[in-house]
PDB file of N, CA, C and O in Angstrom:
ATOM      1  N   UNK A   1       0.837  -1.172   0.000  1.00  0.00           N
ATOM      2  CA  UNK A   1       0.000   0.000   0.000  1.00  0.00           C
ATOM      3  C   UNK A   1       0.888   1.244   0.000  1.00  0.00           C
ATOM      4  O   UNK A   1       2.069   1.184   0.344  1.00  0.00           O
ATOM      5  N   UNK A   2       0.315   2.332  -0.380  1.00  0.00           N
ATOM      6  CA  UNK A   2       1.035   3.595  -0.405  1.00  0.00           C
ATOM      7  C   UNK A   2       1.263   4.095   1.008  1.00  0.00           C
ATOM      8  O   UNK A   2       0.626   3.641   1.958  1.00  0.00           O
ATOM      9  N   UNK A   3       2.190   5.047   1.127  1.00  0.00           N
ATOM     10  CA  UNK A   3       2.417   5.642   2.435  1.00  0.00           C
ATOM     11  C   UNK A   3       1.188   6.445   2.830  1.00  0.00           C
ATOM     12  O   UNK A   3       0.756   7.349   2.114  1.00  0.00           O
ATOM     13  N   UNK A   4       0.647   6.102   3.960  1.00  0.00           N
ATOM     14  CA  UNK A   4      -0.497   6.833   4.498  1.00  0.00           C
ATOM     15  C   UNK A   4      -0.278   7.009   5.984  1.00  0.00           C
ATOM     16  O   UNK A   4       0.691   6.492   6.539  1.00  0.00           O
ATOM     17  N   UNK A   5      -1.162   7.728   6.623  1.00  0.00           N
ATOM     18  CA  UNK A   5      -1.078   7.888   8.065  1.00  0.00           C
ATOM     19  C   UNK A   5      -1.713   6.699   8.780  1.00  0.00           C
ATOM     20  O   UNK A   5      -1.722   6.646  10.010  1.00  0.00           O
ATOM     21  N   UNK A   6      -2.237   5.759   8.026  1.00  0.00           N
ATOM     22  CA  UNK A   6      -2.890   4.590   8.593  1.00  0.00           C
ATOM     23  C   UNK A   6      -1.856   3.497   8.815  1.00  0.00           C
ATOM     24  O   UNK A   6      -1.097   3.157   7.906  1.00  0.00           O
ATOM     25  N   UNK A   7      -1.827   2.953  10.015  1.00  0.00           N
ATOM     26  CA  UNK A   7      -0.892   1.868  10.320  1.00  0.00           C
ATOM     27  C   UNK A   7      -1.509   0.556   9.857  1.00  0.00           C
ATOM     28  O   UNK A   7      -2.700   0.327  10.067  1.00  0.00           O
ATOM     29  N   UNK A   8      -0.707  -0.319   9.224  1.00  0.00           N
ATOM     30  CA  UNK A   8      -1.257  -1.551   8.632  1.00  0.00           C
ATOM     31  C   UNK A   8      -1.950  -2.488   9.622  1.00  0.00           C
ATOM     32  O   UNK A   8      -3.025  -3.004   9.317  1.00  0.00           O
ATOM     33  N   UNK A   9      -1.362  -2.722  10.802  1.00  0.00           N
ATOM     34  CA  UNK A   9      -1.952  -3.701  11.720  1.00  0.00           C
ATOM     35  C   UNK A   9      -3.338  -3.290  12.198  1.00  0.00           C
ATOM     36  O   UNK A   9      -4.271  -4.087  12.097  1.00  0.00           O
ATOM     37  N   UNK A  10      -3.506  -2.073  12.715  1.00  0.00           N
ATOM     38  CA  UNK A  10      -4.866  -1.678  13.135  1.00  0.00           C
ATOM     39  C   UNK A  10      -5.853  -1.642  11.965  1.00  0.00           C
ATOM     40  O   UNK A  10      -7.028  -1.972  12.126  1.00  0.00           O
ATOM     41  N   UNK A  11      -5.369  -1.241  10.797  1.00  0.00           N
ATOM     42  CA  UNK A  11      -6.239  -1.217   9.629  1.00  0.00           C
ATOM     43  C   UNK A  11      -6.784  -2.615   9.348  1.00  0.00           C
ATOM     44  O   UNK A  11      -7.991  -2.789   9.179  1.00  0.00           O
ATOM     45  N   UNK A  12      -5.901  -3.608   9.299  1.00  0.00           N
ATOM     46  CA  UNK A  12      -6.350  -4.967   9.007  1.00  0.00           C
ATOM     47  C   UNK A  12      -7.191  -5.551  10.132  1.00  0.00           C
ATOM     48  O   UNK A  12      -8.101  -6.339   9.877  1.00  0.00           O
ATOM     49  N   UNK A  13      -6.900  -5.175  11.367  1.00  0.00           N
ATOM     50  CA  UNK A  13      -7.760  -5.608  12.485  1.00  0.00           C
ATOM     51  C   UNK A  13      -9.179  -5.098  12.260  1.00  0.00           C
ATOM     52  O   UNK A  13     -10.153  -5.819  12.474  1.00  0.00           O
ATOM     53  N   UNK A  14      -9.282  -3.843  11.824  1.00  0.00           N
ATOM     54  CA  UNK A  14     -10.610  -3.272  11.567  1.00  0.00           C
ATOM     55  C   UNK A  14     -11.273  -3.924  10.355  1.00  0.00           C
ATOM     56  O   UNK A  14     -12.457  -4.257  10.396  1.00  0.00           O
ATOM     57  N   UNK A  15     -10.509  -4.103   9.280  1.00  0.00           N
ATOM     58  CA  UNK A  15     -11.078  -4.704   8.069  1.00  0.00           C
ATOM     59  C   UNK A  15     -11.554  -6.132   8.310  1.00  0.00           C
ATOM     60  O   UNK A  15     -12.525  -6.577   7.698  1.00  0.00           O
ATOM     61  N   UNK A  16     -10.876  -6.847   9.198  1.00  0.00           N
ATOM     62  CA  UNK A  16     -11.224  -8.248   9.451  1.00  0.00           C
ATOM     63  C   UNK A  16     -12.036  -8.429  10.728  1.00  0.00           C
ATOM     64  O   UNK A  16     -12.132  -9.539  11.253  1.00  0.00           O
ATOM     65  N   UNK A  17     -12.618  -7.344  11.228  1.00  0.00           N
ATOM     66  CA  UNK A  17     -13.326  -7.363  12.518  1.00  0.00           C
ATOM     67  C   UNK A  17     -14.693  -8.040  12.479  1.00  0.00           C
ATOM     68  O   UNK A  17     -15.230  -8.411  13.523  1.00  0.00           O
ATOM     69  N   UNK A  18     -15.253  -8.201  11.293  1.00  0.00           N
ATOM     70  CA  UNK A  18     -16.612  -8.725  11.107  1.00  0.00           C
ATOM     71  C   UNK A  18     -17.679  -7.763  11.638  1.00  0.00           C
ATOM     72  O   UNK A  18     -18.822  -8.162  11.859  1.00  0.00           O
ATOM     73  N   UNK A  19     -17.308  -6.511  11.840  1.00  0.00           N
ATOM     74  CA  UNK A  19     -18.232  -5.473  12.290  1.00  0.00           C
ATOM     75  C   UNK A  19     -18.422  -4.505  11.128  1.00  0.00           C
ATOM     76  O   UNK A  19     -17.515  -3.738  10.804  1.00  0.00           O
ATOM     77  N   UNK A  20     -19.591  -4.536  10.500  1.00  0.00           N
ATOM     78  CA  UNK A  20     -19.798  -3.758   9.274  1.00  0.00           C
ATOM     79  C   UNK A  20     -19.392  -2.292   9.342  1.00  0.00           C
ATOM     80  O   UNK A  20     -18.731  -1.802   8.426  1.00  0.00           O
ATOM     81  N   UNK A  21     -19.760  -1.590  10.381  1.00  0.00           N
ATOM     82  CA  UNK A  21     -19.422  -0.160  10.462  1.00  0.00           C
ATOM     83  C   UNK A  21     -17.917   0.048  10.600  1.00  0.00           C
ATOM     84  O   UNK A  21     -17.367   0.998  10.043  1.00  0.00           O
ATOM     85  N   UNK A  22     -17.253  -0.832  11.335  1.00  0.00           N
ATOM     86  CA  UNK A  22     -15.801  -0.739  11.497  1.00  0.00           C
ATOM     87  C   UNK A  22     -15.106  -1.026  10.168  1.00  0.00           C
ATOM     88  O   UNK A  22     -14.137  -0.357   9.810  1.00  0.00           O
ATOM     89  N   UNK A  23     -15.601  -2.012   9.450  1.00  0.00           N
ATOM     90  CA  UNK A  23     -15.049  -2.366   8.141  1.00  0.00           C
ATOM     91  C   UNK A  23     -15.201  -1.187   7.180  1.00  0.00           C
ATOM     92  O   UNK A  23     -14.245  -0.808   6.503  1.00  0.00           O
ATOM     93  N   UNK A  24     -16.385  -0.616   7.123  1.00  0.00           N
ATOM     94  CA  UNK A  24     -16.647   0.507   6.211  1.00  0.00           C
ATOM     95  C   UNK A  24     -15.758   1.706   6.535  1.00  0.00           C
ATOM     96  O   UNK A  24     -15.224   2.342   5.627  1.00  0.00           O
ATOM     97  N   UNK A  25     -15.598   2.015   7.811  1.00  0.00           N
ATOM     98  CA  UNK A  25     -14.782   3.166   8.209  1.00  0.00           C
ATOM     99  C   UNK A  25     -13.313   2.949   7.851  1.00  0.00           C
ATOM    100  O   UNK A  25     -12.646   3.867   7.374  1.00  0.00           O
ATOM    101  N   UNK A  26     -12.816   1.747   8.079  1.00  0.00           N
ATOM    102  CA  UNK A  26     -11.423   1.454   7.749  1.00  0.00           C
ATOM    103  C   UNK A  26     -11.191   1.571   6.251  1.00  0.00           C
ATOM    104  O   UNK A  26     -10.197   2.148   5.809  1.00  0.00           O
ATOM    105  N   UNK A  27     -12.109   1.022   5.481  1.00  0.00           N
ATOM    106  CA  UNK A  27     -11.988   1.057   4.022  1.00  0.00           C
ATOM    107  C   UNK A  27     -12.075   2.492   3.505  1.00  0.00           C
ATOM    108  O   UNK A  27     -11.335   2.875   2.599  1.00  0.00           O
ATOM    109  N   UNK A  28     -12.967   3.272   4.074  1.00  0.00           N
ATOM    110  CA  UNK A  28     -13.151   4.664   3.648  1.00  0.00           C
ATOM    111  C   UNK A  28     -11.928   5.528   3.953  1.00  0.00           C
ATOM    112  O   UNK A  28     -11.746   6.578   3.338  1.00  0.00           O
ATOM    113  N   UNK A  29     -11.096   5.098   4.891  1.00  0.00           N
ATOM    114  CA  UNK A  29      -9.908   5.872   5.246  1.00  0.00           C
ATOM    115  C   UNK A  29      -8.796   5.739   4.208  1.00  0.00           C
ATOM    116  O   UNK A  29      -7.789   6.443   4.278  1.00  0.00           O
ATOM    117  N   UNK A  30      -8.978   4.839   3.249  1.00  0.00           N
ATOM    118  CA  UNK A  30      -7.951   4.580   2.241  1.00  0.00           C
ATOM    119  C   UNK A  30      -8.210   5.357   0.961  1.00  0.00           C
ATOM    120  O   UNK A  30      -9.348   5.712   0.652  1.00  0.00           O
ATOM    121  N   UNK A  31      -7.134   5.616   0.219  1.00  0.00           N
ATOM    122  CA  UNK A  31      -7.320   6.236  -1.092  1.00  0.00           C
ATOM    123  C   UNK A  31      -7.764   5.158  -2.081  1.00  0.00           C
ATOM    124  O   UNK A  31      -7.628   3.970  -1.788  1.00  0.00           O
ATOM    125  N   UNK A  32      -8.285   5.540  -3.231  1.00  0.00           N
ATOM    126  CA  UNK A  32      -8.841   4.564  -4.172  1.00  0.00           C
ATOM    127  C   UNK A  32      -7.877   3.451  -4.589  1.00  0.00           C
ATOM    128  O   UNK A  32      -8.299   2.304  -4.737  1.00  0.00           O
ATOM    129  N   UNK A  33      -6.613   3.757  -4.778  1.00  0.00           N
ATOM    130  CA  UNK A  33      -5.686   2.696  -5.188  1.00  0.00           C
ATOM    131  C   UNK A  33      -5.456   1.704  -4.052  1.00  0.00           C
ATOM    132  O   UNK A  33      -5.322   0.506  -4.301  1.00  0.00           O
ATOM    133  N   UNK A  34      -5.408   2.180  -2.811  1.00  0.00           N
ATOM    134  CA  UNK A  34      -5.274   1.278  -1.676  1.00  0.00           C
ATOM    135  C   UNK A  34      -6.553   0.468  -1.472  1.00  0.00           C
ATOM    136  O   UNK A  34      -6.490  -0.696  -1.075  1.00  0.00           O
ATOM    137  N   UNK A  35      -7.705   1.067  -1.738  1.00  0.00           N
ATOM    138  CA  UNK A  35      -8.960   0.320  -1.647  1.00  0.00           C
ATOM    139  C   UNK A  35      -8.956  -0.842  -2.632  1.00  0.00           C
ATOM    140  O   UNK A  35      -9.374  -1.951  -2.300  1.00  0.00           O
ATOM    141  N   UNK A  36      -8.480  -0.580  -3.842  1.00  0.00           N
ATOM    142  CA  UNK A  36      -8.413  -1.633  -4.857  1.00  0.00           C
ATOM    143  C   UNK A  36      -7.476  -2.753  -4.401  1.00  0.00           C
ATOM    144  O   UNK A  36      -7.785  -3.931  -4.576  1.00  0.00           O
ATOM    145  N   UNK A  37      -6.338  -2.388  -3.820  1.00  0.00           N
ATOM    146  CA  UNK A  37      -5.370  -3.376  -3.327  1.00  0.00           C
ATOM    147  C   UNK A  37      -5.969  -4.203  -2.185  1.00  0.00           C
ATOM    148  O   UNK A  37      -5.762  -5.414  -2.114  1.00  0.00           O
ATOM    149  N   UNK A  38      -6.707  -3.546  -1.300  1.00  0.00           N
ATOM    150  CA  UNK A  38      -7.343  -4.251  -0.180  1.00  0.00           C
ATOM    151  C   UNK A  38      -8.369  -5.256  -0.694  1.00  0.00           C
ATOM    152  O   UNK A  38      -8.404  -6.396  -0.232  1.00  0.00           O
ATOM    153  N   UNK A  39      -9.201  -4.842  -1.641  1.00  0.00           N
ATOM    154  CA  UNK A  39     -10.203  -5.766  -2.193  1.00  0.00           C
ATOM    155  C   UNK A  39      -9.535  -6.976  -2.837  1.00  0.00           C
ATOM    156  O   UNK A  39      -9.993  -8.106  -2.667  1.00  0.00           O
ATOM    157  N   UNK A  40      -8.458  -6.741  -3.571  1.00  0.00           N
ATOM    158  CA  UNK A  40      -7.742  -7.849  -4.212  1.00  0.00           C
ATOM    159  C   UNK A  40      -7.147  -8.783  -3.163  1.00  0.00           C
ATOM    160  O   UNK A  40      -7.185 -10.003  -3.325  1.00  0.00           O
ATOM    161  N   UNK A  41      -6.603  -8.222  -2.100  1.00  0.00           N
ATOM    162  CA  UNK A  41      -6.018  -9.056  -1.046  1.00  0.00           C
ATOM    163  C   UNK A  41      -7.095  -9.869  -0.330  1.00  0.00           C
ATOM    164  O   UNK A  41      -6.899 -11.051  -0.048  1.00  0.00           O
ATOM    165  N   UNK A  42      -8.222  -9.241  -0.041  1.00  0.00           N
ATOM    166  CA  UNK A  42      -9.318  -9.976   0.604  1.00  0.00           C
ATOM    167  C   UNK A  42      -9.791 -11.126  -0.276  1.00  0.00           C
ATOM    168  O   UNK A  42     -10.094 -12.207   0.228  1.00  0.00           O
ATOM    169  N   UNK A  43      -9.858 -10.903  -1.584  1.00  0.00           N
ATOM    170  CA  UNK A  43     -10.266 -11.970  -2.494  1.00  0.00           C
ATOM    171  C   UNK A  43      -9.246 -13.109  -2.490  1.00  0.00           C
ATOM    172  O   UNK A  43      -9.621 -14.279  -2.556  1.00  0.00           O
ATOM    173  N   UNK A  44      -7.955 -12.768  -2.412  1.00  0.00           N
ATOM    174  CA  UNK A  44      -6.933 -13.818  -2.321  1.00  0.00           C
ATOM    175  C   UNK A  44      -7.058 -14.586  -1.014  1.00  0.00           C
ATOM    176  O   UNK A  44      -6.871 -15.802  -0.978  1.00  0.00           O
ATOM    177  N   UNK A  45      -7.374 -13.871   0.058  1.00  0.00           N
ATOM    178  CA  UNK A  45      -7.538 -14.544   1.349  1.00  0.00           C
ATOM    179  C   UNK A  45      -8.687 -15.542   1.307  1.00  0.00           C
ATOM    180  O   UNK A  45      -8.579 -16.646   1.842  1.00  0.00           O
ATOM    181  N   UNK A  46      -9.770 -15.157   0.677  1.00  0.00           N
ATOM    182  CA  UNK A  46     -10.952 -16.025   0.614  1.00  0.00           C
ATOM    183  C   UNK A  46     -10.668 -17.261  -0.243  1.00  0.00           C
ATOM    184  O   UNK A  46     -11.045 -18.373   0.129  1.00  0.00           O
ATOM    185  N   UNK A  47     -10.017 -17.075  -1.367  1.00  0.00           N
ATOM    186  CA  UNK A  47      -9.852 -18.168  -2.319  1.00  0.00           C
ATOM    187  C   UNK A  47      -8.503 -18.846  -2.331  1.00  0.00           C
ATOM    188  O   UNK A  47      -8.342 -19.889  -2.964  1.00  0.00           O
ATOM    189  N   UNK A  48      -7.530 -18.275  -1.647  1.00  0.00           N
ATOM    190  CA  UNK A  48      -6.185 -18.820  -1.711  1.00  0.00           C
ATOM    191  C   UNK A  48      -5.885 -19.803  -0.594  1.00  0.00           C
ATOM    192  O   UNK A  48      -6.636 -19.939   0.371  1.00  0.00           O
ATOM    193  N   UNK A  49      -4.774 -20.473  -0.758  1.00  0.00           N
ATOM    194  CA  UNK A  49      -4.352 -21.405   0.285  1.00  0.00           C
ATOM    195  C   UNK A  49      -3.446 -20.675   1.273  1.00  0.00           C
ATOM    196  O   UNK A  49      -2.943 -19.588   0.990  1.00  0.00           O
ATOM    197  N   UNK A  50      -3.251 -21.284   2.420  1.00  0.00           N
ATOM    198  CA  UNK A  50      -2.365 -20.718   3.416  1.00  0.00           C
ATOM    199  C   UNK A  50      -3.043 -19.844   4.457  1.00  0.00           C
ATOM    200  O   UNK A  50      -2.382 -19.309   5.347  1.00  0.00           O
ATOM    201  N   UNK A  51      -4.346 -19.696   4.352  1.00  0.00           N
ATOM    202  CA  UNK A  51      -5.089 -18.883   5.321  1.00  0.00           C
ATOM    203  C   UNK A  51      -5.901 -19.795   6.223  1.00  0.00           C
ATOM    204  O   UNK A  51      -6.456 -20.793   5.764  1.00  0.00           O
ATOM    205  N   UNK A  52      -5.972 -19.460   7.495  1.00  0.00           N
ATOM    206  CA  UNK A  52      -6.781 -20.235   8.431  1.00  0.00           C
ATOM    207  C   UNK A  52      -8.259 -19.952   8.176  1.00  0.00           C
ATOM    208  O   UNK A  52      -8.614 -18.917   7.612  1.00  0.00           O
ATOM    209  N   UNK A  53      -9.101 -20.864   8.588  1.00  0.00           N
ATOM    210  CA  UNK A  53     -10.531 -20.743   8.329  1.00  0.00           C
ATOM    211  C   UNK A  53     -11.099 -19.450   8.913  1.00  0.00           C
ATOM    212  O   UNK A  53     -11.933 -18.806   8.276  1.00  0.00           O
ATOM    213  N   UNK A  54     -10.667 -19.062  10.103  1.00  0.00           N
ATOM    214  CA  UNK A  54     -11.173 -17.831  10.708  1.00  0.00           C
ATOM    215  C   UNK A  54     -10.759 -16.603   9.889  1.00  0.00           C
ATOM    216  O   UNK A  54     -11.527 -15.649   9.766  1.00  0.00           O
ATOM    217  N   UNK A  55      -9.550 -16.632   9.333  1.00  0.00           N
ATOM    218  CA  UNK A  55      -9.105 -15.533   8.474  1.00  0.00           C
ATOM    219  C   UNK A  55      -9.947 -15.472   7.204  1.00  0.00           C
ATOM    220  O   UNK A  55     -10.327 -14.392   6.753  1.00  0.00           O
ATOM    221  N   UNK A  56     -10.231 -16.632   6.636  1.00  0.00           N
ATOM    222  CA  UNK A  56     -11.069 -16.678   5.438  1.00  0.00           C
ATOM    223  C   UNK A  56     -12.482 -16.170   5.716  1.00  0.00           C
ATOM    224  O   UNK A  56     -13.055 -15.435   4.912  1.00  0.00           O
ATOM    225  N   UNK A  57     -13.031 -16.563   6.850  1.00  0.00           N
ATOM    226  CA  UNK A  57     -14.376 -16.106   7.208  1.00  0.00           C
ATOM    227  C   UNK A  57     -14.404 -14.590   7.422  1.00  0.00           C
ATOM    228  O   UNK A  57     -15.352 -13.918   7.015  1.00  0.00           O
ATOM    229  N   UNK A  58     -13.376 -14.065   8.053  1.00  0.00           N
ATOM    230  CA  UNK A  58     -13.303 -12.622   8.269  1.00  0.00           C
ATOM    231  C   UNK A  58     -13.150 -11.875   6.952  1.00  0.00           C
ATOM    232  O   UNK A  58     -13.768 -10.830   6.749  1.00  0.00           O
ATOM    233  N   UNK A  59     -12.324 -12.413   6.056  1.00  0.00           N
ATOM    234  CA  UNK A  59     -12.138 -11.794   4.745  1.00  0.00           C
ATOM    235  C   UNK A  59     -13.441 -11.834   3.954  1.00  0.00           C
ATOM    236  O   UNK A  59     -13.784 -10.857   3.288  1.00  0.00           O
ATOM    237  N   UNK A  60     -14.166 -12.936   4.013  1.00  0.00           N
ATOM    238  CA  UNK A  60     -15.454 -13.058   3.317  1.00  0.00           C
ATOM    239  C   UNK A  60     -16.446 -12.043   3.875  1.00  0.00           C
ATOM    240  O   UNK A  60     -17.172 -11.401   3.116  1.00  0.00           O
ATOM    241  N   UNK A  61     -16.479 -11.897   5.202  1.00  0.00           N
ATOM    242  CA  UNK A  61     -17.387 -10.930   5.825  1.00  0.00           C
ATOM    243  C   UNK A  61     -17.052  -9.516   5.357  1.00  0.00           C
ATOM    244  O   UNK A  61     -17.953  -8.734   5.053  1.00  0.00           O
ATOM    245  N   UNK A  62     -15.766  -9.186   5.296  1.00  0.00           N
ATOM    246  CA  UNK A  62     -15.356  -7.857   4.839  1.00  0.00           C
ATOM    247  C   UNK A  62     -15.755  -7.635   3.385  1.00  0.00           C
ATOM    248  O   UNK A  62     -16.276  -6.577   3.033  1.00  0.00           O
ATOM    249  N   UNK A  63     -15.512  -8.629   2.547  1.00  0.00           N
ATOM    250  CA  UNK A  63     -15.909  -8.502   1.148  1.00  0.00           C
ATOM    251  C   UNK A  63     -17.403  -8.319   1.004  1.00  0.00           C
ATOM    252  O   UNK A  63     -17.858  -7.485   0.220  1.00  0.00           O
ATOM    253  N   UNK A  64     -18.165  -9.087   1.750  1.00  0.00           N
ATOM    254  CA  UNK A  64     -19.624  -8.964   1.688  1.00  0.00           C
ATOM    255  C   UNK A  64     -20.074  -7.541   2.035  1.00  0.00           C
ATOM    256  O   UNK A  64     -20.927  -6.967   1.358  1.00  0.00           O
ATOM    257  N   UNK A  65     -19.492  -6.985   3.091  1.00  0.00           N
ATOM    258  CA  UNK A  65     -19.846  -5.613   3.488  1.00  0.00           C
ATOM    259  C   UNK A  65     -19.437  -4.623   2.415  1.00  0.00           C
ATOM    260  O   UNK A  65     -20.232  -3.772   2.015  1.00  0.00           O
ATOM    261  N   UNK A  66     -18.216  -4.727   1.952  1.00  0.00           N
ATOM    262  CA  UNK A  66     -17.681  -3.742   1.014  1.00  0.00           C
ATOM    263  C   UNK A  66     -18.341  -3.835  -0.358  1.00  0.00           C
ATOM    264  O   UNK A  66     -18.595  -2.811  -0.992  1.00  0.00           O
ATOM    265  N   UNK A  67     -18.618  -5.044  -0.819  1.00  0.00           N
ATOM    266  CA  UNK A  67     -19.248  -5.194  -2.137  1.00  0.00           C
ATOM    267  C   UNK A  67     -20.719  -4.814  -2.106  1.00  0.00           C
ATOM    268  O   UNK A  67     -21.244  -4.305  -3.096  1.00  0.00           O
ATOM    269  N   UNK A  68     -21.394  -5.054  -0.981  1.00  0.00           N
ATOM    270  CA  UNK A  68     -22.799  -4.655  -0.891  1.00  0.00           C
ATOM    271  C   UNK A  68     -22.910  -3.133  -0.791  1.00  0.00           C
ATOM    272  O   UNK A  68     -23.906  -2.550  -1.218  1.00  0.00           O
ATOM    273  N   UNK A  69     -21.903  -2.504  -0.237  1.00  0.00           N
ATOM    274  CA  UNK A  69     -21.855  -1.042  -0.132  1.00  0.00           C
ATOM    275  C   UNK A  69     -21.701  -0.416  -1.503  1.00  0.00           C
ATOM    276  O   UNK A  69     -22.199   0.684  -1.742  1.00  0.00           O
ATOM    277  N   UNK A  70     -21.011  -1.107  -2.414  1.00  0.00           N
ATOM    278  CA  UNK A  70     -20.759  -0.581  -3.757  1.00  0.00           C
ATOM    279  C   UNK A  70     -21.987  -0.657  -4.655  1.00  0.00           C
ATOM    280  O   UNK A  70     -22.043   0.024  -5.679  1.00  0.00           O
ATOM    281  N   UNK A  71     -22.955  -1.463  -4.294  1.00  0.00           N
ATOM    282  CA  UNK A  71     -24.149  -1.653  -5.141  1.00  0.00           C
ATOM    283  C   UNK A  71     -25.090  -0.484  -5.050  1.00  0.00           C
ATOM    284  O   UNK A  71     -26.137  -0.484  -5.697  1.00  0.00           O
TER     285      UNK A  71
END
């Protein structure tokens, strides 16, 4: 991601929190190119290997919130 004032660990904690408002706020704090990178990473987490089931579930929850917001 680009240099921002947002620290990566708290950002990802918020994105993977399974709390819709927290997810939306974290995502909204990013610039458009970082938002695109986050969506791509979440999709890799959901469909890729090497992630624990809880991580996959959290990534799926974040995607569901973010993609439904875009509609």
